[in-house]
C-alpha positions as CSV (number, residue, x, y, z in Angstrom):
1,M,78.8,-4.6,25.5
2,A,79.8,-5.4,28.6
3,T,80.8,-2.9,30.9
4,S,83.6,-3.6,34.0
5,Q,82.4,-2.3,37.8
6,S,85.4,-0.6,39.8
7,G,85.4,-0.4,43.3
8,P,86.9,3.1,44.8
9,G,90.2,4.1,43.1
10,G,89.3,2.7,39.9
11,L,90.4,-0.3,40.7
12,P,88.4,-3.4,39.5
13,R,85.9,-5.0,42.4
14,R,85.9,-8.7,42.9
15,P,82.0,-10.9,42.5
16,L,81.1,-11.7,46.2
17,S,80.8,-15.0,47.2
18,I,77.9,-16.9,48.4
19,R,79.8,-17.4,51.9
20,Q,80.6,-14.1,52.3
21,L,77.0,-12.8,51.4
22,L,75.9,-15.1,53.4
23,E,78.6,-13.6,56.6
24,D,77.1,-10.2,56.4
25,A,73.5,-11.3,56.3
26,V,74.6,-13.0,60.0
27,A,76.3,-10.0,61.0
28,I,73.1,-7.5,59.4
29,H,71.1,-9.9,61.1
30,S,73.0,-10.2,64.5
31,M,72.7,-6.1,64.4
32,E,69.4,-6.1,64.6
33,R,68.9,-8.4,67.4
34,A,71.1,-6.2,69.4
35,L,69.7,-2.6,68.4
36,G,66.4,-4.8,69.4
37,T,67.2,-6.1,72.8
38,C,68.6,-2.3,73.4
39,Y,65.0,-0.9,72.4
40,L,63.4,-3.4,74.7
41,R,65.6,-2.4,77.7
42,A,64.8,1.0,76.9
43,K,61.5,0.7,76.8
44,M,61.4,-1.6,79.4
45,T,63.7,1.3,81.9
46,I,61.2,3.4,80.8
47,K,57.6,1.7,81.9
48,N,59.7,0.7,85.4
49,L,60.1,4.5,85.7
50,N,56.5,5.1,84.7
51,I,55.5,2.1,87.2
52,V,57.8,4.3,90.0
53,Q,55.9,7.4,89.3
54,V,51.9,5.9,89.3
55,V,53.5,4.8,93.0
56,F,54.2,8.1,93.9
57,N,51.0,9.5,92.1
58,A,48.9,7.0,93.8
59,I,50.9,7.6,97.2
60,F,50.3,11.4,97.2
61,K,46.8,10.8,96.1
62,K,45.9,9.0,99.0
63,I,47.9,11.6,100.7
64,A,45.9,14.3,99.1
65,L,42.6,13.2,99.8
66,L,43.6,12.8,103.8
67,V,44.9,16.8,103.5
68,V,41.6,17.8,101.9
69,R,39.3,15.5,103.9
70,Y,41.0,17.0,107.6
71,P,43.5,19.8,107.3
72,L,43.0,20.8,110.4
73,L,44.9,17.6,111.8
74,F,47.9,18.7,109.0
75,T,48.1,21.7,110.1
76,V,48.1,21.5,113.8
77,G,49.8,18.4,113.7
78,P,53.4,19.3,112.6
79,L,52.6,22.5,115.3
80,L,52.8,20.0,117.9
81,M,55.8,17.9,116.7
82,T,57.6,20.8,116.7
83,V,57.0,22.2,120.4
84,G,57.1,18.5,121.2
85,L,60.4,17.9,119.4
86,C,61.7,21.7,120.8
87,V,61.3,19.9,124.8
88,S,64.5,18.4,124.1
89,F,66.2,21.4,123.8
90,L,66.5,21.4,127.8
91,K,69.8,18.4,127.2
92,F,71.3,21.0,124.6
93,R,75.0,20.0,124.5
94,F,77.3,22.7,122.8
95,E,80.5,21.6,121.4
96,D,83.1,24.7,121.1
97,D,86.6,22.8,121.1
98,P,87.9,23.9,117.8
99,E,90.6,20.5,117.9
100,F,87.8,18.4,118.3
101,L,85.5,19.5,116.1
102,F,88.1,19.7,112.4
103,T,90.7,17.0,113.2
104,M,90.2,13.3,112.2
105,T,88.0,10.8,114.5
106,Y,90.9,8.0,113.4
107,G,93.2,9.9,112.8
108,R,96.7,8.9,113.7
109,A,97.5,12.3,116.2
110,R,94.6,11.2,117.6
111,S,95.9,7.7,118.8
112,D,99.4,8.3,119.2
113,R,98.5,11.6,122.1
114,L,96.2,9.1,123.7
115,N,99.2,6.6,124.2
116,I,101.2,9.2,124.8
117,N,99.0,10.9,127.6
118,N,98.6,7.5,128.9
119,L,102.3,6.1,129.5
120,F,103.3,9.6,130.2
121,P,100.0,11.3,132.0
122,L,100.0,15.1,132.9
123,R,97.5,16.6,134.6
124,D,96.7,13.4,137.1
125,L,100.2,13.6,138.9
126,E,101.1,15.7,141.9
127,N,104.6,17.2,139.6
128,Y,102.9,19.2,136.5
129,D,105.2,19.7,133.5
130,Y,104.1,22.3,131.0
131,G,107.0,20.6,128.1
132,R,105.3,17.4,128.0
133,E,101.9,19.1,126.9
134,T,100.7,17.4,123.7
135,R,97.2,19.2,123.5
136,I,96.0,23.4,123.8
137,I,96.3,22.8,127.5
138,S,93.0,24.1,129.5
139,G,93.6,26.3,132.5
140,Y,96.0,29.2,131.6
141,G,95.9,32.5,131.1
142,R,99.3,33.5,128.9
143,I,100.5,37.7,127.9
144,L,103.1,38.9,126.0
145,V,104.9,41.5,127.0
146,T,106.6,44.1,124.4
147,A,107.8,47.7,125.3
148,K,105.9,50.7,124.1
149,D,108.9,51.8,122.1
150,E,109.8,48.1,121.0
151,G,113.1,48.3,122.7
152,S,114.4,45.9,125.4
153,I,112.4,44.4,128.0
154,F,115.5,44.2,130.6
155,R,115.7,48.0,131.2
156,P,115.0,49.0,134.4
157,E,111.6,51.1,133.6
158,V,110.1,48.2,131.3
159,R,111.2,45.2,134.4
160,A,109.5,47.5,136.9
161,E,106.3,47.3,135.2
162,I,106.4,43.8,133.9
163,E,106.9,43.0,137.7
164,E,104.3,45.0,138.8
165,L,101.6,43.4,135.9
166,D,102.4,40.0,137.3
167,K,101.9,40.7,140.5
168,M,98.5,42.2,139.9
169,I,97.4,38.9,137.8
170,E,98.7,36.2,141.5
171,K,97.4,38.7,144.1
172,F,93.4,39.1,142.9
173,F,90.7,36.8,143.7
174,I,87.4,34.7,142.9
175,T,85.0,33.5,144.6
176,H,83.4,29.6,144.7
177,E,81.0,28.4,147.0
178,N,81.8,31.7,149.4
179,V,85.4,30.6,149.3
180,P,87.9,32.7,148.3
181,Y,90.9,31.6,145.8
182,D,94.1,33.6,144.2
183,Y,96.7,32.0,141.7
184,Q,98.8,30.6,144.4
185,A,95.5,28.8,145.5
186,I,94.2,26.8,142.5
187,C,97.7,26.9,139.7
188,S,99.9,23.6,138.9
189,R,102.0,22.7,141.0
190,Y,106.0,21.6,140.6
191,F,107.1,19.4,144.0
192,K,104.4,21.2,145.6
193,K,105.1,24.3,144.7
194,C,103.7,26.6,141.9
195,L,105.5,26.9,138.3
196,S,107.7,29.5,138.9
197,Q,107.7,32.9,136.1
198,S,111.1,32.4,134.4
199,V,110.8,35.7,133.3
200,I,110.8,37.2,136.8
201,N,113.2,34.5,137.6
202,A,115.3,36.0,135.0
203,F,115.3,39.7,135.9
204,N,115.9,38.2,139.9
205,E,119.3,37.3,138.3
206,V,119.9,40.5,136.6
207,E,119.3,41.9,139.6
208,K,122.0,39.6,141.7
209,S,124.8,39.6,138.7
210,V,127.4,42.1,139.0
211,N,127.1,44.9,136.4
212,H,123.7,44.5,135.9
213,T,123.7,42.9,132.2
214,V,121.7,39.8,130.5
215,K,123.8,36.7,130.1
216,F,121.8,33.3,130.0
217,K,122.4,30.3,127.4
218,Y,119.1,30.4,125.0
219,P,117.1,28.9,124.9
220,L,118.0,26.5,127.6
221,Y,119.8,27.8,130.7
222,L,121.2,25.3,133.2
223,S,122.8,26.8,136.2
224,P,126.4,27.0,137.7
225,D,125.7,24.0,140.1
226,K,123.4,22.2,137.2
227,L,120.9,21.2,139.8
228,K,118.6,23.9,138.3
229,F,117.4,24.6,134.5
230,H,115.0,27.2,132.6
231,F,113.9,26.9,129.6
232,Y,113.8,30.6,128.2
233,G,113.1,29.8,124.5
234,M,109.4,29.8,125.5
235,F,109.5,33.1,127.7
236,F,111.4,35.7,125.6
237,G,111.0,36.2,121.9
238,G,113.1,38.9,119.6
239,V,116.0,37.9,121.7
240,S,119.8,38.7,120.5
241,L,122.7,36.2,121.4
242,D,126.4,36.9,121.6
243,D,128.7,34.8,120.1
244,E,128.5,32.1,122.6
245,G,124.6,31.8,122.3
246,H,124.3,33.6,125.1
247,M,121.2,36.1,125.5
248,V,122.4,39.7,126.0
249,D,118.7,41.1,124.7
250,A,115.1,40.1,124.5
251,K,111.8,42.4,123.1
252,L,109.2,40.6,124.3
253,A,108.3,38.8,127.9
254,H,105.6,36.0,127.9
255,L,103.8,35.6,130.9
256,V,102.0,32.1,131.2
257,Y,99.9,31.3,134.5
258,F,98.9,27.2,134.4
259,L,95.7,26.9,136.8
260,D,94.9,23.0,138.1
261,T,92.7,21.4,136.0
262,K,92.2,17.9,137.5
263,T,88.7,17.8,139.1
264,E,85.8,19.3,137.8
265,E,85.2,21.4,140.6
266,R,89.0,23.0,139.6
267,K,87.6,23.1,136.0
268,E,85.0,25.4,137.4
269,I,87.2,27.6,139.5
270,S,90.0,28.0,136.7
271,I,86.7,29.3,134.5
272,K,85.8,31.5,137.0
273,W,89.7,32.5,137.3
274,E,90.3,33.2,133.2
275,K,87.0,35.2,133.2
276,E,88.5,37.5,135.5
277,F,91.8,37.2,134.1
278,L,90.5,38.4,130.9
279,N,88.5,41.4,133.0
280,I,91.5,42.7,134.5
281,M,93.3,43.1,131.7
282,T,91.0,44.3,129.6
283,A,90.5,47.3,132.7
284,A,94.3,47.7,133.2
285,H,95.8,51.2,131.0
286,N,98.0,52.0,133.9
287,F,101.2,51.8,132.0
288,S,103.6,53.7,130.4
289,H,106.4,52.0,129.2
290,I,104.6,48.4,128.4
291,K,101.5,47.1,126.3
292,F,100.7,44.0,125.9
293,D,98.5,40.9,124.2
294,Y,96.8,38.4,126.8
295,L,94.3,35.3,126.3
296,T,93.0,32.1,127.7
297,S,92.6,28.7,127.0
298,H,88.8,29.3,126.7
299,S,89.8,32.4,124.1
300,L,89.8,30.7,120.8
301,P,86.5,28.5,121.5
302,E,85.4,31.7,122.8
303,E,86.1,33.6,119.5
304,F,84.6,30.6,117.8
305,V,81.4,31.0,119.2
306,K,81.3,34.9,118.7
307,A,82.1,34.3,115.4
308,G,78.9,31.6,115.5
309,N,76.8,34.5,117.3
310,K,77.5,36.8,114.9
311,A,75.1,35.0,112.1
312,I,72.2,35.7,114.3
313,P,71.2,39.1,113.4
314,I,72.0,38.5,110.0
315,F,69.6,35.7,110.0
316,F,67.2,37.5,111.4
317,V,67.6,40.4,108.5
318,T,67.7,37.6,105.7
319,A,64.6,35.9,107.0
320,S,62.6,39.5,107.2
321,F,64.0,39.5,103.3
322,M,62.7,36.3,102.4
323,V,59.5,36.6,104.0
324,V,59.0,39.9,103.0
325,F,60.4,38.4,99.1
326,S,58.3,35.5,99.5
327,M,54.5,36.7,99.9
328,V,55.2,39.1,96.9
329,A,56.5,35.9,94.3
330,C,52.8,34.3,95.6
331,M,50.9,37.6,95.1
332,L,48.6,38.0,91.4
333,D,46.9,40.9,90.2
334,D,43.8,38.4,91.0
335,C,43.0,39.5,94.6
336,T,41.0,36.1,94.8
337,K,43.6,33.7,93.2
338,S,46.3,35.6,94.9
339,K,48.6,34.0,98.2
340,P,51.1,36.0,99.5
341,W,50.1,33.8,103.3
342,I,51.5,31.3,101.5
343,G,54.8,32.5,101.1
344,L,55.5,33.3,104.7
345,L,53.7,29.7,105.6
346,G,56.5,28.2,103.2
347,C,59.2,30.4,105.6
348,L,57.3,29.1,109.3
349,S,57.4,25.6,107.6
350,S,60.9,26.0,107.4
351,L,61.8,27.1,110.6
352,M,59.9,24.4,111.9
353,G,61.9,21.8,109.9
354,V,65.0,23.3,111.7
355,L,63.6,23.3,115.2
356,S,62.4,19.4,114.7
357,G,65.6,18.4,113.2
358,C,68.3,20.1,115.4
359,G,65.6,19.1,118.1
360,I,65.2,15.3,116.9
361,C,69.5,15.2,117.0
362,V,69.5,16.6,120.4
363,L,67.2,14.0,121.6
364,F,70.0,11.3,120.2
365,N,72.7,13.5,122.1
366,I,74.1,14.6,119.7
367,S,76.5,17.9,120.3
368,F,75.7,21.4,118.4
369,P,78.5,22.9,116.6
370,P,78.9,26.3,115.6
371,S,79.1,25.8,112.3
372,N,75.7,24.3,112.5
373,Y,74.9,28.6,112.7
374,A,74.5,28.1,108.8
375,V,71.7,25.3,108.6
376,P,68.7,27.6,109.0
377,F,69.9,29.9,106.3
378,I,70.3,26.9,104.3
379,M,66.7,25.2,104.9
380,V,65.4,28.9,104.6
381,G,66.2,28.5,100.6
382,I,65.2,25.2,100.5
383,G,61.6,24.9,102.0
384,I,60.1,28.4,100.5
385,D,61.4,27.0,96.7
386,D,59.3,23.9,97.4
387,T,56.6,25.9,98.7
388,F,56.8,27.8,95.2
389,I,56.5,24.4,93.7
390,F,53.5,23.2,95.2
391,L,51.7,27.0,94.9
392,A,52.6,26.8,91.0
393,S,50.9,23.7,90.5
394,W,47.5,24.2,92.2
395,R,47.7,26.7,89.9
396,N,47.9,25.0,87.1
397,T,44.8,23.0,87.9
398,D,41.5,23.2,85.9
399,P,39.7,26.1,88.3
400,R,36.2,24.0,86.6
401,K,37.1,20.8,89.0
402,S,35.9,20.7,92.8
403,L,38.3,21.6,95.5
404,E,39.2,18.0,96.2
405,E,40.3,17.0,93.0
406,R,42.5,19.9,92.3
407,I,44.2,19.1,95.5
408,V,45.0,15.7,94.5
409,D,46.2,17.2,90.9
410,T,48.0,19.7,93.5
411,Y,50.2,16.8,94.8
412,V,49.7,14.5,92.6
413,H,51.8,17.0,90.1
414,S,54.1,18.3,92.5
415,G,54.8,15.4,94.7
416,V,57.4,13.7,92.4
417,A,59.6,16.6,92.3
418,I,59.6,17.6,95.7
419,T,60.5,14.5,96.7
420,V,63.0,13.8,94.4
421,T,64.8,17.3,95.4
422,S,64.5,16.6,99.2
423,L,65.7,13.6,98.8
424,T,68.8,14.2,96.8
425,N,69.4,17.1,99.5
426,V,69.7,14.5,102.3
427,I,72.0,12.2,100.7
428,S,74.1,15.2,99.9
429,F,73.6,16.4,103.8
430,G,74.3,12.6,104.8
431,A,77.6,11.7,103.2
432,C,79.2,14.5,105.7
433,V,78.4,11.1,107.9
434,I,81.3,9.4,106.9
435,T,84.2,12.0,106.5
436,Y,85.3,11.3,110.5
437,I,85.7,15.1,110.8
438,P,83.3,15.3,113.7
439,G,82.4,19.0,112.8
440,L,81.0,18.0,109.4
441,E,79.3,15.2,110.7
442,M,77.5,16.6,113.4
443,F,76.6,19.3,110.7
444,G,75.5,16.5,107.9
445,E,73.3,15.3,110.5
446,Y,71.6,18.3,112.1
447,A,71.3,19.3,108.1
448,A,69.9,16.5,107.0
449,A,67.2,15.7,109.9
450,S,66.1,19.2,108.8
451,C,65.9,19.2,105.7
452,I,63.6,15.7,106.3
453,F,61.2,17.4,108.7
454,A,60.7,20.4,106.0
455,Y,59.9,17.5,103.6
456,V,57.8,16.3,105.7
457,Y,56.3,19.4,107.0
458,Q,55.7,20.8,103.2
459,I,53.6,17.9,102.5
460,S,51.3,17.9,105.8
461,F,51.6,21.4,106.8
462,I,51.5,23.2,103.9
463,G,49.3,21.3,102.4
464,G,46.5,22.0,105.0
465,C,47.3,25.2,104.8
466,L,46.4,25.4,101.2
467,V,43.2,23.4,101.6
468,Y,41.8,26.9,103.9
469,L,43.7,29.5,101.2
470,A,42.3,27.1,98.2
471,R,38.6,27.4,100.3
472,I,38.6,31.1,100.3
473,E,39.7,31.3,96.2
474,V,36.6,29.1,96.1
475,A,34.4,31.2,98.2
476,N,35.5,34.2,95.8
477,Y,37.3,36.2,98.9
478,N,39.8,38.5,98.4
479,G,43.3,35.8,99.0
480,N,45.3,38.8,100.3
481,F,42.9,40.2,103.0
482,L,41.5,36.6,103.4
483,I,38.1,38.9,104.8
484,C,37.5,40.8,102.1
485,K,34.8,39.4,99.6
486,A,35.9,40.2,96.1
487,V,33.0,41.5,93.9
488,P,32.8,41.6,89.9
489,E,34.2,44.7,88.4
490,S,31.0,46.0,87.6
491,Q,29.4,45.9,90.6
492,A,32.3,47.5,92.2
493,R,31.9,50.5,89.6
494,E,28.4,50.6,90.8
495,Y,29.0,50.8,94.5
496,L,31.5,53.1,93.9
497,L,29.1,55.5,92.0
498,L,26.9,54.9,94.6
499,G,29.2,55.9,97.1
500,I,28.6,52.4,99.2
501,Y,32.2,50.7,98.0
């Protein structure tokens, strides 16, 4: 009795034709070919990777043979190279201009400013107009003055102390090449006169008025004859206005002292004046009715540098901790195999890499920004990590082999890992170079160069030092103290019993 075959859902299944069978066979064959091609490609890829590894292993084997035969060359050579590159620090150039460091090199703001400055020059003219400045100007001292009780600055006792403060600033002298200069000698000029203080002019106008009250248009005041004007918006804050827009009171006075910086000599003089300005303002505490804050054109860059300098003592603390940690991490309970000194040498190698990387960058006239203070912290972490890999590879070698064979195995097993990690670090730091932000570009250049030298010194300097430490281990000396020879435990007990050891 024939049974009918049914498909899904109880429906009768149609018999397959020969054509459908052939098409299915062709599809299956094509799929098998595709899978076979993928398998062959994967196999070739693995084979290519194996070829790369074989090439690297051959290179590191040759390097290891050179290091084990000439350890002194690979130990002293990096030290001499570091010292040689440090000589370039004689042309060290520090860049502390925040606006230059953190604005786009090819940004439109820079090109527009350049065009404006070319069309409407400011400091190159005899008549300087501060209202046309397009950037943070160089060469000035500023004071923000308020009353101690936060009241009006136009009260007679407050006005008197503000005028006294202004005279104190204008009258002090600085010396440059045995020539004395006061503010009147180095100020920016408008029609051959120093730019006047609008605050002091306002006080004088108040004194001239009939009822000694303030009555000025704010923020721009035109004299009755329309021949003079004052932009009070820059010199007064916390103002009160009447219905007609006249300033009737103010709680803040802004004293500004613009300096002439047209020539290099004038810039040097203005820097000296600004330093003396800061000294005088720091010592000025003999005022009963006013309080003030002050800054100069170099205040922001100086604070930027101070923030970076604060990292220097932190680096020494961190470096000390890293040295101790590295030495402890490289110690073992077996004194002959313990190598704490390789941890110290790993930190030294990282420091050498930083000095050499910075030296080569300075040699190519790359400025050093304050953000580069972070480079030593990064390099110490990277360098000591590679040293741990190197030491772990040495400990995994067969102690029954000769010293030369163990060094070769160490390089072969750790070389690729160190190379790959160093390469990725260099690529990561090198990516900063294409940001078109000068501060990041300089940081990337210094960090990438330091990383390259740290890698080179890891292969050469640490390898050479490891050869000497390995010889100490093979000679059965104490790896912690280097000069004490280890003895078997049974023999040590005999020495202890005899009172010799």
